[in-house]
C-alpha positions in Angstrom: 0.0 0.1 -0.2 1.1 3.6 -0.4 2.5 5.6 2.3 0.1 8.2 2.8 1.2 9.9 6.3 5.1 10.6 7.3 6.5 7.5 9.6 5.9 8.3 13.2 9.7 9.4 14.3 9.9 11.5 11.2 6.1 13.4 12.3 7.2 13.9 16.0 10.5 15.3 15.1 9.2 17.8 12.6 6.4 18.7 15.5 9.1 19.2 18.3 11.0 21.7 15.7 7.9 23.4 16.0 7.0 23.3 19.6 8.2 25.5 22.7 9.8 24.2 26.3 6.5 24.8 28.8 7.9 23.1 32.0 11.3 21.5 33.1 11.1 18.7 36.0 13.8 18.0 38.3 14.5 16.6 41.7 11.0 16.4 42.2 9.8 19.6 41.3 8.3 20.7 38.1 8.9 24.7 36.8 8.1 26.9 34.0 10.6 26.8 31.2 11.6 29.3 28.2 13.9 28.3 25.3 13.4 26.0 22.1 14.5 22.8 20.0 18.1 22.7 18.6 18.7 21.3 14.6 19.1 17.9 16.2 15.4 17.7 18.3 17.4 18.5 21.6 15.7 20.8 24.1 17.2 24.0 24.6 16.9 25.6 28.1 17.3 29.5 28.9 17.7 29.3 32.8 18.0 32.7 34.6 19.6 33.2 38.1 17.6 31.6 41.5 16.2 28.7 39.3 17.0 24.8 40.0 19.1 23.9 37.4 20.9 27.3 37.5 23.5 26.1 40.1 24.4 23.1 38.1 28.0 23.5 37.4 28.9 23.2 33.6 31.4 19.8 33.9 27.8 17.8 35.3 24.9 17.0 34.0 21.2 16.2 35.5 18.2 14.1 34.5 15.2 16.4 33.9 12.3 15.6 32.2 10.9 19.1 29.7 7.3 19.5 28.0 7.1 21.2 25.2 3.9 22.1 23.2 3.3 22.6 19.6 0.2 24.9 18.2 -1.1 25.9 15.0 -2.4 29.7 14.9 -5.6 29.8 13.0 -7.3 33.3 12.4 -5.2 34.6 15.0 -6.3 31.8 17.4 -3.4 29.3 18.8 -4.7 25.4 18.4 -2.7 22.6 20.1 -1.0 20.4 17.4 0.7 17.9 19.6 2.4 17.6 23.4 5.9 16.2 23.6 7.4 14.9 27.3 11.1 14.5 26.5 13.2 13.0 29.6 17.2 13.0 29.6 20.3 14.5 30.9 20.5 18.4 31.1 23.9 20.0 30.4 25.4 23.7 29.9 25.7 24.3 26.3 29.7 24.2 25.4 30.6 28.3 25.0 31.6 27.2 21.5 27.9 26.6 20.8 26.1 29.5 23.1 25.8 31.7 20.5 24.0 29.2 17.9 22.0 27.9 20.9 20.8 31.8 21.9 19.9 32.5 18.6 17.4 29.6 18.2 16.1 30.0 21.4 15.2 33.4 20.3 13.2 32.1 17.4 10.9 30.4 20.2 11.2 32.5 23.1 12.7 36.4 22.5 14.0 37.1 25.4 16.9 40.1 26.2 18.3 37.4 29.1 19.6 35.7 26.1 22.3 38.8 25.4 23.9 37.9 29.1 23.7 34.1 28.4 25.8 34.5 25.3 28.0 36.9 27.2 28.7 34.5 29.7 28.1 37.1 32.7 29.2 36.0 36.6 26.2 34.3 37.6 24.2 35.4 34.9 21.5 33.8 32.6 22.8 30.3 31.4 22.1 27.9 28.5 21.2 24.6 28.7 20.6 21.4 26.3 19.1 18.6 26.9 20.8 15.1 25.6 17.1 12.9 24.6 16.9 9.8 26.4 13.3 9.2 25.0 10.3 11.1 23.7 6.4 10.7 24.9 3.9 12.4 22.5 0.4 13.1 22.6 -1.2 14.1 18.7 -4.8 14.4 18.6 -6.0 11.1 19.0 -2.6 9.3 18.9 -0.2 8.9 21.6 2.7 6.4 22.1 7.1 6.5 23.0 10.1 6.7 21.2 13.3 6.3 22.3 16.5 8.0 21.2 17.5 6.2 18.7 14.2 6.7 16.9 14.2 10.0 17.7 17.5 11.6 17.5 18.2 9.3 14.5 15.4 10.9 11.9 15.4 13.8 10.1 12.4 16.2 9.9 10.2 16.3 6.4 13.2 17.6 4.4 10.8 20.0 2.6 8.8 21.1 6.2 10.1 24.9 5.9 8.4 24.8 2.4 5.4 23.3 3.3 4.9 25.5 6.5 5.5 28.4 4.0 2.7 27.4 1.6 0.4 26.5 4.5 0.3 30.1 5.8 -0.3 31.1 2.5 -3.6 29.3 1.6 -4.7 29.9 5.3 -4.3 33.6 5.0 -5.5 34.3 1.2 -7.4 30.8 0.1 -9.1 29.4 2.4 -12.6 29.8 0.1 -10.9 27.6 -2.5 -9.8 25.3 0.1 -13.6 25.0 1.7 -14.5 24.4 -2.0 -11.8 21.8 -3.0 -12.2 19.5 0.0 -16.0 19.6 -0.2 -15.8 18.3 -4.0 -13.4 15.6 -2.7 -15.7 14.4 0.2 -19.2 14.9 -0.8 -19.7 16.7 2.7 -19.9 20.1 3.8 -16.3 21.5 5.0 -17.1 24.5 6.9 -14.6 26.5 8.5 -11.6 24.5 7.0 -8.2 25.3 7.7 -5.2 24.0 6.0 -3.7 22.1 9.6 -0.6 19.8 8.0 1.1 19.4 5.0 4.0 17.3 4.2 5.5 15.1 1.0 3.0 12.7 1.6 -0.3 14.6 1.8 -2.3 17.4 3.3 -4.6 17.8 6.4 -7.7 19.5 7.0 -8.9 20.7 10.1 -13.0 21.6 9.3 -15.9 21.9 11.4 -16.1 24.7 13.3 -16.9 24.0 16.9 -16.8 20.3 16.5 -13.7 20.3 14.4 -12.2 17.0 12.2 -9.1 16.0 10.2 -9.4 15.0 6.9 -6.2 13.5 5.3 -6.0 14.2 2.0 -2.7 12.1 0.5 -0.8 12.8 -3.1 -1.1 10.5 -5.4 2.7 10.1 -5.5 5.0 11.6 -2.0 6.2 14.9 -3.5 9.9 14.9 -4.2 10.7 18.4 -3.5 8.9 21.9 -3.0 8.2 22.1 -6.4 6.4 18.8 -6.7 4.4 19.9 -3.2 3.1 23.2 -4.8 2.3 21.3 -7.8 0.1 18.6 -5.8 -1.5 21.7 -3.8 -2.1 23.5 -6.8 -4.0 20.5 -7.6 -5.6 20.1 -4.9 -6.7 23.5 -4.5 -8.3 23.5 -8.3 -10.1 19.8 -7.8 -13.3 22.1 -7.5 -13.1 23.4 -10.5 
């Protein structure tokens, strides 16, 4: 049978790249977290003075659990895409990697404390990186666990950035055409339709207003690159004609 959805590990890696840490737990207590996820899929945490991780020496690590949330903004309202819980070992980001880590965190969680973390002021904010041991995920009606090899050994969808750009464009400028296309394909009303996910294997549409459902529309052939994805999406949008 043809593949109609991304492999689970690829999908979770992609979700993680769009997620932001919300809480970090260590030594039996949980605290609000700020940060991002680096290109390798590891959580990055901005830790300020007085927070538990701040006192961990640079040469040591500590077991932590990081909760992350990914959302999708539709019409200015954020909707949950998935929740991730990553357990692993947190260690201070090496000095050579601090600037890159700060840039990554700024993309998800802008904070003036990042400047002080980059400068390495004594007693100031610090950046930590979590070496992932396993990942528990909850996305819609699906949940499960990935070990480190499955999670870290998989790359996100290689055309994910292009897909996200196309998704935003459709949701901002072509929602009526999307609604008509979905109704033509399914033979059912698709009120308040939004493009929810877009990847090389297909598109997922969220429709239904107060009781939304997700409708998966696979491509006949997986997209090999951004141009293929653009053509597949254009064919979908033109299916109502």
